[in-house]
CHARMM-style PDB file with segment names, atoms N, HN, CA, C and O in Angstrom:
ATOM      1  N   UNK     1       2.680 -14.407  26.426  1.00  0.00      PROA
ATOM      2  CA  UNK     1       3.561 -13.893  25.782  1.00  0.00      PROA
ATOM      3  C   UNK     1       2.196 -15.052  23.969  1.00  0.00      PROA
ATOM      4  O   UNK     1       1.315 -15.900  24.116  1.00  0.00      PROA
ATOM      5  N   UNK     2       2.571 -14.629  23.091  1.00  0.00      PROA
ATOM      6  HN  UNK     2       3.286 -13.940  22.972  1.00  0.00      PROA
ATOM      7  CA  UNK     2       1.128 -15.022  21.861  1.00  0.00      PROA
ATOM      8  C   UNK     2       2.765 -16.098  21.545  1.00  0.00      PROA
ATOM      9  O   UNK     2       3.960 -16.040  21.835  1.00  0.00      PROA
ATOM     10  N   UNK     3       1.680 -17.140  20.670  1.00  0.00      PROA
ATOM     11  HN  UNK     3       0.709 -17.187  20.435  1.00  0.00      PROA
ATOM     12  CA  UNK     3       3.059 -18.126  19.715  1.00  0.00      PROA
ATOM     13  C   UNK     3       2.940 -17.166  18.273  1.00  0.00      PROA
ATOM     14  O   UNK     3       1.994 -16.523  17.819  1.00  0.00      PROA
ATOM     15  N   UNK     4       4.313 -17.374  17.789  1.00  0.00      PROA
ATOM     16  HN  UNK     4       5.081 -17.896  18.158  1.00  0.00      PROA
ATOM     17  CA  UNK     4       4.954 -16.755  16.425  1.00  0.00      PROA
ATOM     18  C   UNK     4       5.685 -18.334  16.003  1.00  0.00      PROA
ATOM     19  O   UNK     4       6.622 -19.080  16.287  1.00  0.00      PROA
ATOM     20  N   UNK     5       4.906 -18.242  15.425  1.00  0.00      PROA
ATOM     21  HN  UNK     5       4.145 -17.636  15.195  1.00  0.00      PROA
ATOM     22  CA  UNK     5       5.353 -18.850  13.847  1.00  0.00      PROA
ATOM     23  C   UNK     5       6.801 -19.388  13.530  1.00  0.00      PROA
ATOM     24  O   UNK     5       7.425 -18.795  12.650  1.00  0.00      PROA
ATOM     25  N   UNK     6       7.284 -20.263  14.050  1.00  0.00      PROA
ATOM     26  HN  UNK     6       6.777 -20.745  14.765  1.00  0.00      PROA
ATOM     27  CA  UNK     6       8.908 -20.181  12.926  1.00  0.00      PROA
ATOM     28  C   UNK     6       9.037 -20.698  11.449  1.00  0.00      PROA
ATOM     29  O   UNK     6       8.169 -21.173  10.717  1.00  0.00      PROA
ATOM     30  N   UNK     7      10.207 -20.497  11.249  1.00  0.00      PROA
ATOM     31  HN  UNK     7      10.913 -20.111  11.844  1.00  0.00      PROA
ATOM     32  CA  UNK     7      10.553 -20.656   9.412  1.00  0.00      PROA
ATOM     33  C   UNK     7       9.771 -21.572   9.204  1.00  0.00      PROA
ATOM     34  O   UNK     7       8.838 -21.074   8.573  1.00  0.00      PROA
ATOM     35  N   UNK     8       9.401 -23.762   9.527  1.00  0.00      PROA
ATOM     36  HN  UNK     8      10.159 -24.167  10.039  1.00  0.00      PROA
ATOM     37  CA  UNK     8       9.052 -24.553   9.137  1.00  0.00      PROA
ATOM     38  C   UNK     8       7.627 -24.431   9.079  1.00  0.00      PROA
ATOM     39  O   UNK     8       6.839 -24.520   8.137  1.00  0.00      PROA
ATOM     40  N   UNK     9       7.427 -24.131  10.713  1.00  0.00      PROA
ATOM     41  HN  UNK     9       8.067 -24.058  11.477  1.00  0.00      PROA
ATOM     42  CA  UNK     9       5.305 -23.880  10.158  1.00  0.00      PROA
ATOM     43  C   UNK     9       5.020 -22.755   9.714  1.00  0.00      PROA
ATOM     44  O   UNK     9       3.809 -22.542   9.770  1.00  0.00      PROA
ATOM     45  N   UNK    10       5.496 -22.098   9.378  1.00  0.00      PROA
ATOM     46  HN  UNK    10       6.480 -22.271   9.333  1.00  0.00      PROA
ATOM     47  CA  UNK    10       5.554 -20.654   7.953  1.00  0.00      PROA
ATOM     48  C   UNK    10       5.227 -21.395   6.820  1.00  0.00      PROA
ATOM     49  O   UNK    10       4.338 -21.004   6.064  1.00  0.00      PROA
ATOM     50  N   UNK    11       6.236 -23.064   6.494  1.00  0.00      PROA
ATOM     51  HN  UNK    11       6.959 -23.382   7.108  1.00  0.00      PROA
ATOM     52  CA  UNK    11       5.776 -23.578   5.145  1.00  0.00      PROA
ATOM     53  C   UNK    11       4.968 -24.235   5.410  1.00  0.00      PROA
ATOM     54  O   UNK    11       4.243 -24.475   4.445  1.00  0.00      PROA
ATOM     55  N   UNK    12       4.485 -25.018   6.915  1.00  0.00      PROA
ATOM     56  HN  UNK    12       5.073 -24.823   7.700  1.00  0.00      PROA
ATOM     57  CA  UNK    12       3.550 -26.148   6.868  1.00  0.00      PROA
ATOM     58  C   UNK    12       1.984 -25.646   6.651  1.00  0.00      PROA
ATOM     59  O   UNK    12       1.098 -26.191   5.994  1.00  0.00      PROA
ATOM     60  N   UNK    13       1.932 -24.034   7.673  1.00  0.00      PROA
ATOM     61  HN  UNK    13       2.652 -23.591   8.207  1.00  0.00      PROA
ATOM     62  CA  UNK    13       0.827 -23.194   7.223  1.00  0.00      PROA
ATOM     63  C   UNK    13       0.455 -22.690   5.935  1.00  0.00      PROA
ATOM     64  O   UNK    13      -0.564 -22.013   5.797  1.00  0.00      PROA
ATOM     65  N   UNK    14       1.176 -22.960   5.033  1.00  0.00      PROA
ATOM     66  HN  UNK    14       2.004 -23.510   5.145  1.00  0.00      PROA
ATOM     67  CA  UNK    14       1.384 -22.214   3.302  1.00  0.00      PROA
ATOM     68  C   UNK    14       1.076 -23.783   3.149  1.00  0.00      PROA
ATOM     69  O   UNK    14      -0.087 -23.974   3.508  1.00  0.00      PROA
ATOM     70  N   UNK    15       1.668 -24.917   2.766  1.00  0.00      PROA
ATOM     71  HN  UNK    15       2.612 -24.763   2.475  1.00  0.00      PROA
ATOM     72  CA  UNK    15       1.376 -25.672   2.611  1.00  0.00      PROA
ATOM     73  C   UNK    15      -0.340 -26.003   2.513  1.00  0.00      PROA
ATOM     74  O   UNK    15      -0.883 -26.509   1.531  1.00  0.00      PROA
ATOM     75  N   UNK    16      -1.083 -25.552   3.876  1.00  0.00      PROA
ATOM     76  HN  UNK    16      -0.643 -25.141   4.673  1.00  0.00      PROA
ATOM     77  CA  UNK    16      -1.788 -26.687   4.477  1.00  0.00      PROA
ATOM     78  C   UNK    16      -3.191 -25.326   3.887  1.00  0.00      PROA
ATOM     79  O   UNK    16      -4.366 -25.647   3.709  1.00  0.00      PROA
ATOM     80  N   UNK    17      -2.550 -23.624   3.651  1.00  0.00      PROA
ATOM     81  HN  UNK    17      -1.596 -23.363   3.795  1.00  0.00      PROA
ATOM     82  CA  UNK    17      -4.053 -23.246   2.896  1.00  0.00      PROA
ATOM     83  C   UNK    17      -3.642 -23.756   1.022  1.00  0.00      PROA
ATOM     84  O   UNK    17      -4.481 -24.132   0.204  1.00  0.00      PROA
ATOM     85  N   UNK    18      -3.016 -23.693   0.920  1.00  0.00      PROA
ATOM     86  HN  UNK    18      -2.334 -23.387   1.585  1.00  0.00      PROA
ATOM     87  CA  UNK    18      -2.693 -24.305  -0.915  1.00  0.00      PROA
ATOM     88  C   UNK    18      -3.234 -24.985  -1.200  1.00  0.00      PROA
ATOM     89  O   UNK    18      -3.837 -24.763  -2.250  1.00  0.00      PROA
ATOM     90  N   UNK    19      -3.493 -26.557  -0.407  1.00  0.00      PROA
ATOM     91  HN  UNK    19      -3.003 -26.737   0.445  1.00  0.00      PROA
ATOM     92  CA  UNK    19      -4.573 -27.074  -0.380  1.00  0.00      PROA
ATOM     93  C   UNK    19      -5.796 -26.768  -0.326  1.00  0.00      PROA
ATOM     94  O   UNK    19      -6.611 -26.824  -1.246  1.00  0.00      PROA
ATOM     95  N   UNK    20      -5.977 -26.403   0.861  1.00  0.00      PROA
ATOM     96  HN  UNK    20      -5.314 -26.358   1.609  1.00  0.00      PROA
ATOM     97  CA  UNK    20      -7.741 -25.624   0.900  1.00  0.00      PROA
ATOM     98  C   UNK    20      -8.124 -24.594   0.356  1.00  0.00      PROA
ATOM     99  O   UNK    20      -9.350 -24.551   0.244  1.00  0.00      PROA
ATOM    100  N   UNK    21      -7.286 -23.254  -0.252  1.00  0.00      PROA
ATOM    101  HN  UNK    21      -6.291 -23.288  -0.161  1.00  0.00      PROA
ATOM    102  CA  UNK    21      -7.625 -22.827  -1.312  1.00  0.00      PROA
ATOM    103  C   UNK    21      -7.774 -23.110  -3.058  1.00  0.00      PROA
ATOM    104  O   UNK    21      -8.724 -23.129  -3.840  1.00  0.00      PROA
ATOM    105  N   UNK    22      -6.785 -23.245  -3.137  1.00  0.00      PROA
ATOM    106  HN  UNK    22      -6.013 -23.229  -2.501  1.00  0.00      PROA
ATOM    107  CA  UNK    22      -6.075 -23.318  -4.459  1.00  0.00      PROA
ATOM    108  C   UNK    22      -5.286 -22.655  -5.093  1.00  0.00      PROA
ATOM    109  O   UNK    22      -5.211 -21.435  -4.946  1.00  0.00      PROA
ATOM    110  N   UNK    23      -4.452 -23.411  -6.025  1.00  0.00      PROA
ATOM    111  HN  UNK    23      -4.513 -24.402  -6.144  1.00  0.00      PROA
ATOM    112  CA  UNK    23      -3.388 -22.341  -5.961  1.00  0.00      PROA
ATOM    113  C   UNK    23      -3.531 -21.114  -6.966  1.00  0.00      PROA
ATOM    114  O   UNK    23      -2.775 -20.148  -7.073  1.00  0.00      PROA
ATOM    115  N   UNK    24      -5.230 -21.529  -8.000  1.00  0.00      PROA
ATOM    116  HN  UNK    24      -5.844 -22.314  -7.914  1.00  0.00      PROA
ATOM    117  CA  UNK    24      -5.977 -20.606  -8.654  1.00  0.00      PROA
ATOM    118  C   UNK    24      -6.417 -19.639  -8.015  1.00  0.00      PROA
ATOM    119  O   UNK    24      -6.724 -18.536  -8.468  1.00  0.00      PROA
ATOM    120  N   UNK    25      -6.471 -20.022  -6.886  1.00  0.00      PROA
ATOM    121  HN  UNK    25      -6.222 -20.918  -6.518  1.00  0.00      PROA
ATOM    122  CA  UNK    25      -7.044 -18.677  -5.500  1.00  0.00      PROA
ATOM    123  C   UNK    25      -6.456 -17.942  -4.685  1.00  0.00      PROA
ATOM    124  O   UNK    25      -7.069 -17.482  -3.722  1.00  0.00      PROA
ATOM    125  N   UNK    26      -5.418 -17.734  -4.854  1.00  0.00      PROA
ATOM    126  HN  UNK    26      -4.919 -18.108  -5.636  1.00  0.00      PROA
ATOM    127  CA  UNK    26      -4.092 -17.405  -3.909  1.00  0.00      PROA
ATOM    128  C   UNK    26      -3.656 -16.271  -4.192  1.00  0.00      PROA
ATOM    129  O   UNK    26      -2.900 -15.722  -3.391  1.00  0.00      PROA
ATOM    130  N   UNK    27      -3.966 -15.724  -5.222  1.00  0.00      PROA
ATOM    131  HN  UNK    27      -4.580 -16.170  -5.873  1.00  0.00      PROA
ATOM    132  CA  UNK    27      -3.093 -14.336  -5.745  1.00  0.00      PROA
ATOM    133  C   UNK    27      -4.325 -13.368  -5.363  1.00  0.00      PROA
ATOM    134  O   UNK    27      -4.111 -12.307  -4.777  1.00  0.00      PROA
ATOM    135  N   UNK    28      -5.866 -13.857  -5.788  1.00  0.00      PROA
ATOM    136  HN  UNK    28      -6.039 -14.718  -6.264  1.00  0.00      PROA
ATOM    137  CA  UNK    28      -7.632 -12.945  -5.333  1.00  0.00      PROA
ATOM    138  C   UNK    28      -6.969 -12.682  -3.690  1.00  0.00      PROA
ATOM    139  O   UNK    28      -6.773 -11.597  -3.144  1.00  0.00      PROA
ATOM    140  N   UNK    29      -6.671 -14.291  -3.058  1.00  0.00      PROA
ATOM    141  HN  UNK    29      -6.831 -15.173  -3.502  1.00  0.00      PROA
ATOM    142  CA  UNK    29      -7.332 -14.204  -1.562  1.00  0.00      PROA
ATOM    143  C   UNK    29      -5.779 -13.305  -0.876  1.00  0.00      PROA
ATOM    144  O   UNK    29      -5.795 -12.804   0.248  1.00  0.00      PROA
ATOM    145  N   UNK    30      -4.770 -13.262  -1.628  1.00  0.00      PROA
ATOM    146  HN  UNK    30      -4.757 -13.669  -2.542  1.00  0.00      PROA
ATOM    147  CA  UNK    30      -3.860 -13.194  -0.819  1.00  0.00      PROA
ATOM    148  C   UNK    30      -3.719 -10.658  -1.437  1.00  0.00      PROA
ATOM    149  O   UNK    30      -3.211  -9.794  -0.723  1.00  0.00      PROA
ATOM    150  N   UNK    31      -4.209 -10.495  -2.481  1.00  0.00      PROA
ATOM    151  HN  UNK    31      -4.622 -11.198  -3.061  1.00  0.00      PROA
ATOM    152  CA  UNK    31      -4.535  -9.000  -3.236  1.00  0.00      PROA
ATOM    153  C   UNK    31      -5.733  -8.536  -2.468  1.00  0.00      PROA
ATOM    154  O   UNK    31      -5.973  -7.329  -2.465  1.00  0.00      PROA
ATOM    155  N   UNK    32      -6.570  -9.424  -1.768  1.00  0.00      PROA
ATOM    156  HN  UNK    32      -6.375 -10.405  -1.771  1.00  0.00      PROA
ATOM    157  CA  UNK    32      -7.448  -9.086  -0.880  1.00  0.00      PROA
ATOM    158  C   UNK    32      -7.277  -8.476   0.346  1.00  0.00      PROA
ATOM    159  O   UNK    32      -7.777  -7.482   0.873  1.00  0.00      PROA
ATOM    160  N   UNK    33      -6.081  -9.674   0.832  1.00  0.00      PROA
ATOM    161  HN  UNK    33      -5.675 -10.481   0.404  1.00  0.00      PROA
ATOM    162  CA  UNK    33      -5.979  -9.436   1.953  1.00  0.00      PROA
ATOM    163  C   UNK    33      -4.892  -8.175   2.317  1.00  0.00      PROA
ATOM    164  O   UNK    33      -4.838  -7.580   3.393  1.00  0.00      PROA
ATOM    165  N   UNK    34      -3.793  -7.861   0.765  1.00  0.00      PROA
ATOM    166  HN  UNK    34      -3.837  -8.344  -0.110  1.00  0.00      PROA
ATOM    167  CA  UNK    34      -3.112  -7.081   1.119  1.00  0.00      PROA
ATOM    168  C   UNK    34      -4.285  -5.636   0.793  1.00  0.00      PROA
ATOM    169  O   UNK    34      -3.855  -4.512   1.052  1.00  0.00      PROA
ATOM    170  N   UNK    35      -5.245  -5.734   0.419  1.00  0.00      PROA
ATOM    171  HN  UNK    35      -5.595  -6.647   0.208  1.00  0.00      PROA
ATOM    172  CA  UNK    35      -5.862  -4.393   0.554  1.00  0.00      PROA
ATOM    173  C   UNK    35      -6.434  -4.105   1.211  1.00  0.00      PROA
ATOM    174  O   UNK    35      -7.068  -3.057   1.084  1.00  0.00      PROA
ATOM    175  N   UNK    36      -6.580  -5.404   2.989  1.00  0.00      PROA
ATOM    176  HN  UNK    36      -6.065  -6.255   3.091  1.00  0.00      PROA
ATOM    177  CA  UNK    36      -7.559  -5.143   4.028  1.00  0.00      PROA
ATOM    178  C   UNK    36      -6.627  -4.215   4.353  1.00  0.00      PROA
ATOM    179  O   UNK    36      -7.015  -3.047   4.330  1.00  0.00      PROA
ATOM    180  N   UNK    37      -5.057  -4.511   4.766  1.00  0.00      PROA
ATOM    181  HN  UNK    37      -4.742  -5.460   4.784  1.00  0.00      PROA
ATOM    182  CA  UNK    37      -4.817  -4.732   5.030  1.00  0.00      PROA
ATOM    183  C   UNK    37      -4.201  -2.864   4.886  1.00  0.00      PROA
ATOM    184  O   UNK    37      -3.773  -2.490   5.977  1.00  0.00      PROA
ATOM    185  N   UNK    38      -4.144  -2.154   4.175  1.00  0.00      PROA
ATOM    186  HN  UNK    38      -4.492  -2.457   3.288  1.00  0.00      PROA
ATOM    187  CA  UNK    38      -3.965  -1.045   3.781  1.00  0.00      PROA
ATOM    188  C   UNK    38      -4.686  -0.476   4.055  1.00  0.00      PROA
ATOM    189  O   UNK    38      -4.320   0.443   4.788  1.00  0.00      PROA
ATOM    190  N   UNK    39      -6.053  -0.523   3.762  1.00  0.00      PROA
ATOM    191  HN  UNK    39      -6.351  -1.270   3.167  1.00  0.00      PROA
ATOM    192  CA  UNK    39      -7.345   0.310   4.402  1.00  0.00      PROA
ATOM    193  C   UNK    39      -7.077   0.844   6.104  1.00  0.00      PROA
ATOM    194  O   UNK    39      -6.785   1.890   6.683  1.00  0.00      PROA
ATOM    195  N   UNK    40      -7.378  -0.591   6.457  1.00  0.00      PROA
ATOM    196  HN  UNK    40      -7.615  -1.441   5.987  1.00  0.00      PROA
ATOM    197  CA  UNK    40      -6.564  -0.370   8.415  1.00  0.00      PROA
ATOM    198  C   UNK    40      -5.129   0.304   8.611  1.00  0.00      PROA
ATOM    199  O   UNK    40      -5.050   0.913   9.678  1.00  0.00      PROA
ATOM    200  N   UNK    41      -4.468   0.321   8.159  1.00  0.00      PROA
ATOM    201  HN  UNK    41      -4.532  -0.174   7.293  1.00  0.00      PROA
ATOM    202  CA  UNK    41      -3.770   1.470   8.137  1.00  0.00      PROA
ATOM    203  C   UNK    41      -3.853   2.786   7.380  1.00  0.00      PROA
ATOM    204  O   UNK    41      -2.717   3.260   7.427  1.00  0.00      PROA
ATOM    205  N   UNK    42      -4.414   3.358   6.907  1.00  0.00      PROA
ATOM    206  HN  UNK    42      -5.337   2.973   6.868  1.00  0.00      PROA
ATOM    207  CA  UNK    42      -4.754   3.825   6.036  1.00  0.00      PROA
ATOM    208  C   UNK    42      -6.191   4.826   7.585  1.00  0.00      PROA
ATOM    209  O   UNK    42      -6.238   5.864   8.246  1.00  0.00      PROA
ATOM    210  N   UNK    43      -6.812   3.879   7.418  1.00  0.00      PROA
ATOM    211  HN  UNK    43      -6.773   3.036   6.881  1.00  0.00      PROA
ATOM    212  CA  UNK    43      -7.591   4.348   8.535  1.00  0.00      PROA
ATOM    213  C   UNK    43      -6.708   4.617   9.815  1.00  0.00      PROA
ATOM    214  O   UNK    43      -6.745   5.821  10.067  1.00  0.00      PROA
ATOM    215  N   UNK    44      -6.129   4.099  10.478  1.00  0.00      PROA
ATOM    216  HN  UNK    44      -6.098   3.120  10.273  1.00  0.00      PROA
ATOM    217  CA  UNK    44      -5.549   4.965  12.079  1.00  0.00      PROA
ATOM    218  C   UNK    44      -4.820   5.509  11.527  1.00  0.00      PROA
ATOM    219  O   UNK    44      -4.478   6.272  12.432  1.00  0.00      PROA
ATOM    220  N   UNK    45      -4.081   5.857  10.502  1.00  0.00      PROA
ATOM    221  HN  UNK    45      -4.359   5.237   9.768  1.00  0.00      PROA
ATOM    222  CA  UNK    45      -3.439   6.759  10.342  1.00  0.00      PROA
ATOM    223  C   UNK    45      -4.675   8.367  10.281  1.00  0.00      PROA
ATOM    224  O   UNK    45      -4.406   9.318  11.015  1.00  0.00      PROA
ATOM    225  N   UNK    46      -5.406   8.403   9.738  1.00  0.00      PROA
ATOM    226  HN  UNK    46      -5.624   7.631   9.141  1.00  0.00      PROA
ATOM    227  CA  UNK    46      -6.409   8.997   9.538  1.00  0.00      PROA
ATOM    228  C   UNK    46      -7.238   9.358  11.027  1.00  0.00      PROA
ATOM    229  O   UNK    46      -7.827  10.422  11.214  1.00  0.00      PROA
ATOM    230  N   UNK    47      -7.133   8.052  12.202  1.00  0.00      PROA
ATOM    231  HN  UNK    47      -6.654   7.188  12.050  1.00  0.00      PROA
ATOM    232  CA  UNK    47      -7.787   7.747  12.770  1.00  0.00      PROA
ATOM    233  C   UNK    47      -6.765   8.746  14.294  1.00  0.00      PROA
ATOM    234  O   UNK    47      -7.330   9.063  15.341  1.00  0.00      PROA
ATOM    235  N   UNK    48      -5.413   9.018  14.029  1.00  0.00      PROA
ATOM    236  HN  UNK    48      -4.954   8.761  13.179  1.00  0.00      PROA
ATOM    237  CA  UNK    48      -4.164   9.550  15.090  1.00  0.00      PROA
ATOM    238  C   UNK    48      -4.655  11.570  14.151  1.00  0.00      PROA
ATOM    239  O   UNK    48      -5.100  12.631  14.587  1.00  0.00      PROA
ATOM    240  N   UNK    49      -4.343  11.212  13.207  1.00  0.00      PROA
ATOM    241  HN  UNK    49      -3.982  10.349  12.853  1.00  0.00      PROA
ATOM    242  CA  UNK    49      -4.673  12.726  12.444  1.00  0.00      PROA
ATOM    243  C   UNK    49      -5.081  13.829  13.109  1.00  0.00      PROA
ATOM    244  O   UNK    49      -4.720  14.994  13.278  1.00  0.00      PROA
ATOM    245  N   UNK    50      -6.313  12.783  13.570  1.00  0.00      PROA
ATOM    246  HN  UNK    50      -6.605  11.836  13.433  1.00  0.00      PROA
ATOM    247  CA  UNK    50      -7.869  13.550  13.585  1.00  0.00      PROA
ATOM    248  C   UNK    50      -7.905  13.636  15.062  1.00  0.00      PROA
ATOM    249  O   UNK    50      -8.423  14.686  15.441  1.00  0.00      PROA
ATOM    250  N   UNK    51      -7.484  12.795  16.079  1.00  0.00      PROA
ATOM    251  HN  UNK    51      -7.063  11.942  15.771  1.00  0.00      PROA
ATOM    252  CA  UNK    51      -6.742  12.747  17.663  1.00  0.00      PROA
ATOM    253  C   UNK    51      -5.969  14.052  17.889  1.00  0.00      PROA
ATOM    254  O   UNK    51      -6.300  14.846  18.769  1.00  0.00      PROA
ATOM    255  N   UNK    52      -4.997  14.237  17.121  1.00  0.00      PROA
ATOM    256  HN  UNK    52      -4.728  13.592  16.406  1.00  0.00      PROA
ATOM    257  CA  UNK    52      -3.397  15.280  17.344  1.00  0.00      PROA
ATOM    258  C   UNK    52      -4.345  16.698  17.143  1.00  0.00      PROA
ATOM    259  O   UNK    52      -4.166  17.568  17.995  1.00  0.00      PROA
ATOM    260  N   UNK    53      -5.340  16.973  16.062  1.00  0.00      PROA
ATOM    261  HN  UNK    53      -5.485  16.266  15.370  1.00  0.00      PROA
ATOM    262  CA  UNK    53      -5.305  18.462  15.865  1.00  0.00      PROA
ATOM    263  C   UNK    53      -6.468  18.564  17.220  1.00  0.00      PROA
ATOM    264  O   UNK    53      -7.157  17.895  17.990  1.00  0.00      PROA
ATOM    265  N   UNK    54      -6.012  20.159  16.765  1.00  0.00      PROA
ATOM    266  HN  UNK    54      -5.452  20.703  16.140  1.00  0.00      PROA
ATOM    267  CA  UNK    54      -7.357  21.302  17.741  1.00  0.00      PROA
ATOM    268  C   UNK    54      -8.523  21.527  18.072  1.00  0.00      PROA
ATOM    269  O   UNK    54      -8.704  22.650  17.601  1.00  0.00      PROA
ATOM    270  N   UNK    55      -9.691  21.152  18.692  1.00  0.00      PROA
ATOM    271  HN  UNK    55      -9.544  20.239  19.075  1.00  0.00      PROA
ATOM    272  CA  UNK    55     -10.730  20.767  18.395  1.00  0.00      PROA
ATOM    273  C   UNK    55     -11.374  22.529  18.168  1.00  0.00      PROA
ATOM    274  O   UNK    55     -10.870  23.548  18.639  1.00  0.00      PROA
ATOM    275  N   UNK    56     -12.823  22.401  17.157  1.00  0.00      PROA
ATOM    276  HN  UNK    56     -13.233  21.573  16.774  1.00  0.00      PROA
ATOM    277  CA  UNK    56     -13.197  23.202  16.902  1.00  0.00      PROA
ATOM    278  C   UNK    56     -13.941  24.122  18.244  1.00  0.00      PROA
ATOM    279  O   UNK    56     -14.748  23.511  18.944  1.00  0.00      PROA
ATOM    280  N   UNK    57     -13.593  25.820  18.613  1.00  0.00      PROA
ATOM    281  HN  UNK    57     -12.938  26.317  18.044  1.00  0.00      PROA
ATOM    282  CA  UNK    57     -14.129  26.424  19.303  1.00  0.00      PROA
ATOM    283  C   UNK    57     -15.515  26.867  18.606  1.00  0.00      PROA
ATOM    284  O   UNK    57     -15.590  27.213  17.426  1.00  0.00      PROA
ATOM    285  N   UNK    58     -16.667  26.804  19.558  1.00  0.00      PROA
ATOM    286  HN  UNK    58     -16.606  26.524  20.516  1.00  0.00      PROA
ATOM    287  CA  UNK    58     -17.518  26.623  19.163  1.00  0.00      PROA
ATOM    288  C   UNK    58     -17.755  29.058  18.651  1.00  0.00      PROA
ATOM    289  O   UNK    58     -17.254  30.066  19.150  1.00  0.00      PROA
ATOM    290  N   UNK    59     -18.759  28.812  17.485  1.00  0.00      PROA
ATOM    291  HN  UNK    59     -19.166  27.993  17.080  1.00  0.00      PROA
ATOM    292  CA  UNK    59     -19.197  30.341  17.724  1.00  0.00      PROA
ATOM    293  C   UNK    59     -19.067  30.924  18.877  1.00  0.00      PROA
ATOM    294  O   UNK    59     -18.798  30.194  19.831  1.00  0.00      PROA
ATOM    295  N   UNK    60     -19.246  32.631  19.145  1.00  0.00      PROA
ATOM    296  HN  UNK    60     -19.465  33.224  18.370  1.00  0.00      PROA
ATOM    297  CA  UNK    60     -19.436  33.270  20.483  1.00  0.00      PROA
ATOM    298  C   UNK    60     -21.341  34.003  19.947  1.00  0.00      PROA
ATOM    299  O   UNK    60     -22.075  34.888  20.387  1.00  0.00      PROA
ATOM    300  N   UNK    61     -21.405  33.116  18.952  1.00  0.00      PROA
ATOM    301  HN  UNK    61     -20.809  32.397  18.595  1.00  0.00      PROA
ATOM    302  CA  UNK    61     -22.951  34.366  18.952  1.00  0.00      PROA
ATOM    303  C   UNK    61     -23.597  32.764  18.006  1.00  0.00      PROA
ATOM    304  O   UNK    61     -23.152  32.163  17.028  1.00  0.00      PROA
ATOM    305  N   UNK    62     -24.315  32.631  18.531  1.00  0.00      PROA
ATOM    306  HN  UNK    62     -24.676  33.119  19.326  1.00  0.00      PROA
ATOM    307  CA  UNK    62     -25.599  31.484  18.258  1.00  0.00      PROA
ATOM    308  C   UNK    62     -25.992  31.642  17.439  1.00  0.00      PROA
ATOM    309  O   UNK    62     -26.547  32.741  17.405  1.00  0.00      PROA
ATOM    310  N   UNK    63     -26.084  30.858  16.195  1.00  0.00      PROA
ATOM    311  HN  UNK    63     -25.633  29.965  16.222  1.00  0.00      PROA
ATOM    312  CA  UNK    63     -27.396  31.193  15.754  1.00  0.00      PROA
ATOM    313  C   UNK    63     -28.549  30.576  15.360  1.00  0.00      PROA
ATOM    314  O   UNK    63     -28.620  29.406  14.984  1.00  0.00      PROA
ATOM    315  N   UNK    64     -29.725  31.583  15.469  1.00  0.00      PROA
ATOM    316  HN  UNK    64     -29.668  32.533  15.774  1.00  0.00      PROA
ATOM    317  CA  UNK    64     -30.465  31.250  15.745  1.00  0.00      PROA
ATOM    318  C   UNK    64     -31.173  30.359  14.378  1.00  0.00      PROA
ATOM    319  O   UNK    64     -30.291  30.367  13.519  1.00  0.00      PROA
ATOM    320  N   UNK    65     -32.545  29.512  13.775  1.00  0.00      PROA
ATOM    321  HN  UNK    65     -33.261  29.506  14.473  1.00  0.00      PROA
ATOM    322  CA  UNK    65     -32.529  28.929  12.991  1.00  0.00      PROA
ATOM    323  C   UNK    65     -33.364  29.416  12.336  1.00  0.00      PROA
ATOM    324  O   UNK    65     -34.349  29.983  12.810  1.00  0.00      PROA
ATOM    325  N   UNK    66     -33.061  29.248  10.798  1.00  0.00      PROA
ATOM    326  HN  UNK    66     -32.261  28.787  10.413  1.00  0.00      PROA
ATOM    327  CA  UNK    66     -34.227  30.016  10.146  1.00  0.00      PROA
ATOM    328  C   UNK    66     -35.471  29.282   9.372  1.00  0.00      PROA
ATOM    329  O   UNK    66     -35.614  28.195   8.813  1.00  0.00      PROA
ATOM    330  N   UNK    67     -35.795  29.730   9.470  1.00  0.00      PROA
ATOM    331  HN  UNK    67     -35.678  30.614   9.924  1.00  0.00      PROA
ATOM    332  CA  UNK    67     -37.354  29.187   9.068  1.00  0.00      PROA
ATOM    333  C   UNK    67     -38.169  30.254   8.580  1.00  0.00      PROA
ATOM    334  O   UNK    67     -38.306  31.301   9.212  1.00  0.00      PROA
ATOM    335  N   UNK    68     -39.042  29.893   6.817  1.00  0.00      PROA
ATOM    336  HN  UNK    68     -38.930  29.042   6.303  1.00  0.00      PROA
ATOM    337  CA  UNK    68     -39.501  30.822   6.487  1.00  0.00      PROA
ATOM    338  C   UNK    68     -41.326  30.561   6.528  1.00  0.00      PROA
ATOM    339  O   UNK    68     -42.145  31.203   5.871  1.00  0.00      PROA
ATOM    340  N   UNK    69     -41.697  29.138   7.753  1.00  0.00      PROA
ATOM    341  HN  UNK    69     -41.032  28.616   8.286  1.00  0.00      PROA
ATOM    342  CA  UNK    69     -43.102  28.821   8.024  1.00  0.00      PROA
ATOM    343  C   UNK    69     -43.303  30.070   9.613  1.00  0.00      PROA
ATOM    344  O   UNK    69     -42.803  30.489  10.657  1.00  0.00      PROA
ATOM    345  N   UNK    70     -44.518  30.125   8.601  1.00  0.00      PROA
ATOM    346  HN  UNK    70     -44.924  29.784   7.754  1.00  0.00      PROA
ATOM    347  CA  UNK    70     -45.112  30.640   9.989  1.00  0.00      PROA
ATOM    348  C   UNK    70     -45.738  30.354  11.225  1.00  0.00      PROA
ATOM    349  O   UNK    70     -45.787  29.151  11.483  1.00  0.00      PROA
ATOM    350  N   UNK    71     -46.209  31.085  12.026  1.00  0.00      PROA
ATOM    351  HN  UNK    71     -46.169  32.062  11.817  1.00  0.00      PROA
ATOM    352  CA  UNK    71     -46.381  30.093  12.867  1.00  0.00      PROA
ATOM    353  C   UNK    71     -48.418  30.384  12.528  1.00  0.00      PROA
ATOM    354  O   UNK    71     -49.208  31.183  12.025  1.00  0.00      PROA
ATOM    355  N   UNK    72     -48.325  28.749  13.422  1.00  0.00      PROA
ATOM    356  HN  UNK    72     -47.683  28.101  13.830  1.00  0.00      PROA
ATOM    357  CA  UNK    72     -49.858  28.713  12.965  1.00  0.00      PROA
ATOM    358  C   UNK    72     -50.994  29.771  13.599  1.00  0.00      PROA
ATOM    359  O   UNK    72     -50.238  30.389  14.349  1.00  0.00      PROA
ATOM    360  N   UNK    73     -52.074  30.280  13.763  1.00  0.00      PROA
ATOM    361  HN  UNK    73     -52.689  29.779  13.154  1.00  0.00      PROA
ATOM    362  CA  UNK    73     -52.724  31.130  14.148  1.00  0.00      PROA
ATOM    363  C   UNK    73     -53.904  30.170  14.543  1.00  0.00      PROA
ATOM    364  OT1 UNK    73     -54.931  30.627  15.044  1.00  0.00      PROA
TER     365      UNK     73
END
């Protein structure tokens, strides 16, 4: 199983991140992180929706390729 930090460990991690990135960069960092998570969730929902749909059935008569080119003589 994985390691999950407790409350005091999250506080220590937050202080270290604050020291590394500084207070002025944190809002932009968390905003970018939130947007990434949102895009990941949206992509996951789209994949699940596509997987649940029935695949398209091929048409009974295949269409011949349309070409205006004349055969070379």
